[in-house]
C-alpha positions in Angstrom: -13.5 -25.0 39.6 -17.0 -24.4 36.7 -20.2 -26.5 37.1 -20.5 -28.2 34.1 -23.7 -30.4 32.8 -23.3 -32.9 30.7 -26.3 -34.3 28.9 -26.1 -37.5 27.6 -28.2 -38.7 24.1 -30.7 -40.5 26.1 -31.5 -36.7 28.2 -29.6 -38.2 31.7 -28.1 -35.1 33.1 -24.9 -35.3 35.2 -23.7 -32.1 36.4 -19.9 -32.1 38.3 -17.4 -29.0 39.2 -14.5 -29.6 37.4 -11.1 -28.2 38.9 -9.7 -25.0 36.7 -6.6 -25.9 34.1 -8.8 -29.6 33.7 -9.9 -30.2 30.1 -13.9 -30.5 29.8 -12.8 -34.3 29.2 -10.7 -34.5 31.6 -13.8 -33.6 33.7 -16.0 -36.4 32.0 -13.8 -39.0 32.5 -12.6 -38.2 36.0 -16.2 -38.3 36.7 -17.2 -41.4 35.1 -19.3 -39.8 32.7 -21.0 -41.7 30.0 -20.4 -40.7 26.8 -17.1 -39.6 26.4 -14.5 -41.8 25.1 -11.5 -40.1 24.9 -10.0 -42.7 23.0 -7.0 -41.1 22.4 -6.9 -39.2 25.8 -6.8 -36.1 24.7 -4.6 -35.1 22.2 -6.8 -34.0 19.6 -6.1 -37.5 17.7 -9.7 -38.4 17.5 -13.3 -37.3 18.1 -14.1 -40.0 20.0 -14.2 -37.1 22.9 -17.4 -35.2 20.6 -20.0 -32.8 22.5 -22.5 -30.1 21.0 -22.0 -26.8 23.0 -25.6 -25.3 23.9 -27.0 -22.8 21.7 -26.5 -20.3 25.2 -22.2 -21.0 25.1 -20.9 -21.0 21.3 -19.9 -17.9 21.4 -19.1 -17.2 24.5 -15.9 -20.5 23.7 -12.7 -19.9 22.2 -12.5 -20.4 18.5 -11.4 -23.8 17.7 -8.2 -24.6 15.9 -7.4 -25.8 12.5 -6.5 -29.5 14.6 -9.9 -29.0 16.1 -11.5 -28.5 12.9 -9.9 -31.0 11.5 -11.1 -33.9 13.7 -14.7 -32.6 13.8 -14.7 -34.4 10.1 -14.5 -37.5 12.0 -17.2 -37.2 14.3 -20.7 -38.1 14.2 -23.4 -36.2 12.6 -21.1 -33.1 13.7 -23.1 -29.4 13.6 -21.1 -26.6 12.5 -22.0 -24.1 14.9 -22.1 -26.7 18.2 -19.5 -29.6 17.3 -16.5 -29.3 19.8 -14.4 -31.6 20.8 -13.7 -31.9 24.5 -10.2 -32.3 24.9 -9.6 -28.7 23.4 -12.1 -26.6 26.0 -9.7 -25.7 29.0 -11.8 -25.1 32.3 -12.0 -21.6 33.6 -14.2 -20.1 35.9 -15.8 -18.4 33.1 -17.2 -21.9 31.6 -19.4 -22.6 35.3 -22.5 -22.7 34.1 -21.6 -25.0 30.4 -24.3 -27.4 29.4 -22.6 -30.0 26.6 -24.7 -32.9 24.9 -22.9 -35.7 23.5 -24.1 -36.9 20.2 -26.0 -40.7 19.7 -22.8 -42.2 19.4 -18.6 -42.3 18.8 -16.6 -43.0 16.4 
């Protein structure tokens, strides 16, 4: 289990425990966190689970693969360093304390 903080664009925080093996997107979906739409269901075929990772976590996460990089091109206001697709972030114990912020909108 990892405790993950999802921060809505308006600043509202949601702290939830997400089971190891799920993705950060599934944690948001299963806990009804607004701001992560996940239209493709986690297939890395859209950008509607885009978030900005907190500065402290950017270098702690696995590198983006080519598919994630390509899909982030379609995200709303992507940040080259902080933007990630939550469907590509597998929850492990090492992610305990992760903070992610949703963009103003998903496209």
